[in-house]
N, C-alpha and C positions, 0 to 999 in steps of 0.2 A: 504493500500499499504505499504510495505517494505521501510524504510528509512535509510539513512547512513550519519554518521557524524563523527566527531574526537572529543577527549576530550578536546583540547585547546592548550596544550604544544606544541611547534614546535621548531626545530633546526635552528640556524642561528641568525643573528643580524639585517637582513633587513625585516621591518615588510611589505613593499609594496611588495616585491617579495613573501614572504610567502602568503599574502593574495591572490595575482593573482593566485598562485598555488592552494590554497584550492578553490577558486570561479571557477577557470579552471577545476578541477576534480569533484566539486559537483554541480556546476552551471547549468550543462545539462546532468542529469543523464539518463541511458537508459530506455526504456518503462518499467513500472511496478515497478519503484525505485524512491523514492523522496530524493532528494539531500538536505542536511542540512548544508550550509556552516556556519563555527564558526569564532569567533573572535581569533586570533592567540594569544598565550602568548610565548614570546621568552625568554626562561629560561636562554640562554647562555650569555644574557647581564648582568647578576648578580642579586643580590638578591634585587634589585630595580624593576625587571621586571618579576621574578616568579609570581605563583599564590599568594603566601604569600605577596610578596612585593607590588603587585598591590592592595590586598585588604587593606593592611594598608594605602595605598595611598589614597583608597576612603573614609577611616574613617572621619566622619564629627565631629569637635569639639575634636577630640582626637589625637593630635600631636603625632609623633613617631619618633625614631632615630635608628640608627644601633649602636650597642654597641659591646663589645668584644664577647659576647655570641649570638648575633642576635638581632632582633628587639625589642624595649621595648617603653613603653610609656613615654612621657616627657612633660614638661612644656610648651615648646614653638617649633613652627615648625622650622626645620634646613634644611640643604643641602642635606641630605639624602630623607627628604620628597619631597622637590623639585624636586629632580631627580626622584623619582618614579612617581609622578603626570606628570612631563614632558614627560616619556616615555609613559605613559597612553594617553595623549594628542596626541601624535605624532603616535601611534597606531591606534587611531580614526581616524586621517586624512588619514592615510594610508587606512584603511578600506573604507574611502568615496570615494577615488579614485579607488580602486579595485573593489568596489561593485557599481560603478556609474551605476545608472538605474536598479539595481536590485530590484526584487520584490518578495518576498518569505521568507521563514524561516530563522532565524539568531540564531545560538546557542552563547549564551554569557557566557563563563566560568569565574567563580568567586570562590575564597577560602571561604568556609562556615564558619559561626560564631563559631562553636565549635571546629574547627581545628585552626581558628586565635586565639581564647582564649588560646588553647593548646601550641601555637607556640610563642606568644609575653609575654614578660616580663612586670611585673609592674614597674612603676618608682622606687620603691624601695620595693624590695621583690620577691616572687617567680613568677610563670606563673599567667596570668590574670585569667586562669581557676580555680585557688586556691581560688579566691575571688567571690563569687555569684554575688554581687552587680557589680564589675568591669566586669564580663563576660556579665551580662546584658547590662550594657552601651556599651561595645564593639558590640553586637548583635545589639542594637538600632543604634549605629553609623554607622556601616556597612549597615544596611537597609537604611538609609537616603543617604549613599554614593551610593548604588546601584540605587536608584533613579535617582540621578544626572547622574550616568553613563548610564543608559538607556536612559535618556533624550538627552544626547550627541550624543549616536549611533542613535537614531531615527532622530535627525538632519542630522546627517551623511549619513544616508541610509534611506531616508523617506519611502521607501516601503518595509522596513524590518518588519517581524513578529517575535519580539524576543521570545527566550525561554531561561530561567536562568537555568545554569548548576551549581550547588552548590557543589564544591569538598569538601569532608568531609573524607579525608583519616586518621585522628585522632579521629573520632567518635567512633570507636570499643573501642580504648585504654581509651578514656574518661569515657565510660560507665563500662569499665572492670577494671578501676583504675590502668591502665598501663602507664599513663602519668608521667614521672620522675619529680621530683622536680627540682629546680634550682641547688641544690648540686649534685643530681643524687644519692644519697644515699638512696631515699625513693621514693615512688610514691604519687600522689595527690589522694584525695578522689574519689571515683566513682561519675559521674554525673548522677543522675537518668534519665531514659530513658524519663519520662515526661518533666523534665527540658531541656534536649537536644532538645526534639521536640517543645518546647516552643521556644527556640533560633532559630531554623531554621524557625520556622512559622513566626517569627517577620520579617525575610529577606524576606521571601516568601510573605507576606501579602503586604510588601512595593513593590516589584517587579511586582506583579500584579496591584496594584495601579498605577504603572508608565507603565503599558501597556504590561508586559510580558504575553503572552497566556498561558504558562505552566511553572512549576518550577519542576526540576528533580535534585534529591539528588544522588551523585556519592559517594558510601560508600568504595571505593577501591576494596580490593580483599576480604573483609569480609563482611558478612551480619549481623553481631552483630548489627550494626547501623539501619537495616531495620525497626524495631519497632518505633524508634525515627523519621525516615522519614515518615512514615505512620502516626504516631501522628500529625506530622507536617502539614499534608495534603498535602504531595508532590504528583503532578500528575504522576511522573514516579520516578522509581530507576534505577541508573546505577551501574554496577558491572563487575569487571574483571571476566570472567567466566572460565577462564583456572584454571583447578584443582579444580573447585568449587565442594565441596562434595556433595553427594545425599541429604543430610539433607539440605543443602542450595538450592537446586532446589526445595525441598518440600515448603520451605518459600516462593521461588519466585513464584512458582505454585499458593499457595494460594493468593499472592499479584496480580498476575496477573488476576485470577479468580474473584478477588474482584474489578477489574476495573483500577489498577495501570499499567501504561505503564512499559516495560521493555527496558532499553538501555544496550545492551550486548556489553562489551568492549572486543574484539577478541585479541589473541594472535597472533603475526606476521605469516604469512600465510606460511604454510610448503612448501617444494619444492618437486616437482614430480621427478622422476628417471632421466628424462631428463634434469633437472636443472630449469624448469619453475615452476611457481606457481600451487600447486596442490588445483585448486578453489574448488572442491567437499570436501576436506578434511577441508579446511578452512570453508566452511559453515557447515560442520559437527560438529565443535564446539559448535554450538547451536542447530543444528538440531537433532543430536542424544540424548543428555539429554532431550530435548523438547519431543520427542517422547516416551522415557523411563519413563518419569515422567507422561506421559497420557495427556498432555495438547492438547486441540483440535487445529489441523493443521490450521483453518481458523483464530486462534489468532495470527499467525505468522505475519498478515498483520499489526498488530500495534506495532510490535518489531523495534526499532531502533538499528542499528549494528553501532559500534563505532570502528574506526581504531585504531591499536596499537600505543603507542608512540614509535617513532624512534629516532636514535642517529643522523642520518645525514639527509640533504635535500633529495638526491635522495632516501633513504629508507623511508622517510616521504611521499614523492609524490607516491612512489610503494605502500605504505601502504594504502593510500586513495583509489587508483585504485583497488587494492586487495579486500578491503572492499566493494567497489561497485560491483564487480564480485561476491562476496560471497552474498550480499544483492539480486542479480538478481536470484540465486539460491534458497535463502528463499522464495522469492516472487513467484517462479514458483511452490514450495512445497505448499505454501498457497493456490495457484490458483487450484491446482490439487486435 
């Protein structure tokens, strides 16, 4: 059965309102479609509440603070860490209210260990990614934090079946030696695919031990990180499919045929001549390259469609509704 969800980031500053929208759009999908509600990430509340801010707030025994250039490791917890963790607790409480009585899938978005290491500075020095030992420590600390976070979510929504969605937008840059140094005048050494896979695997294993049914790695708009995700044993890979080249679809085809689930993040729905949503064209973002590459139609049943990230609340709500309609088209194709 074709499923539909969202990547996590959501406009606005009211967690309860956002979660009510998500549960309303995805909690009762049409026949043939599985709705997968997700925990919202309210990026507009500031750096304490975006994907990176939430991840550093989850770190266990590795305190951080906001410096002039962003997050950095520090010797003791401070106000920034308190604020990050407070937002996270508030979001879990909001989810508990919005999802009261919910029984079913729940997607839990978290910034992945490689992107976190590429985005946080050492207390004195360059990015954490520049130090293999520090990178390993961050991955292990994040793994412990994810265990705690999943435990909180399962207490808040006892009927939830969590899936961990690890966002790794910096994975390709880390593998290709494109992460800039602190000065910006050079780039850090490339992270070997196997090492990147080990960092992700540490978090994935911890999540599964804490009750996550699946772990999906979101590689952004690039598939450079796909081998690392596969080396980590990811159950699925998420990717923005707009403008994905033929070579990328070839890579995805191999992964899908080997049993890895595809989470396809759509671009915003195109508009029909009359001004409404062109549902057929929206679904064709997936269906056309899927057919062109020769993947079996029946395998579409295992695809998860992800709504595009939107700037405003009305667009975000519409984006979820549009993705549900596209999922219906995909489900019909799979059944036919």
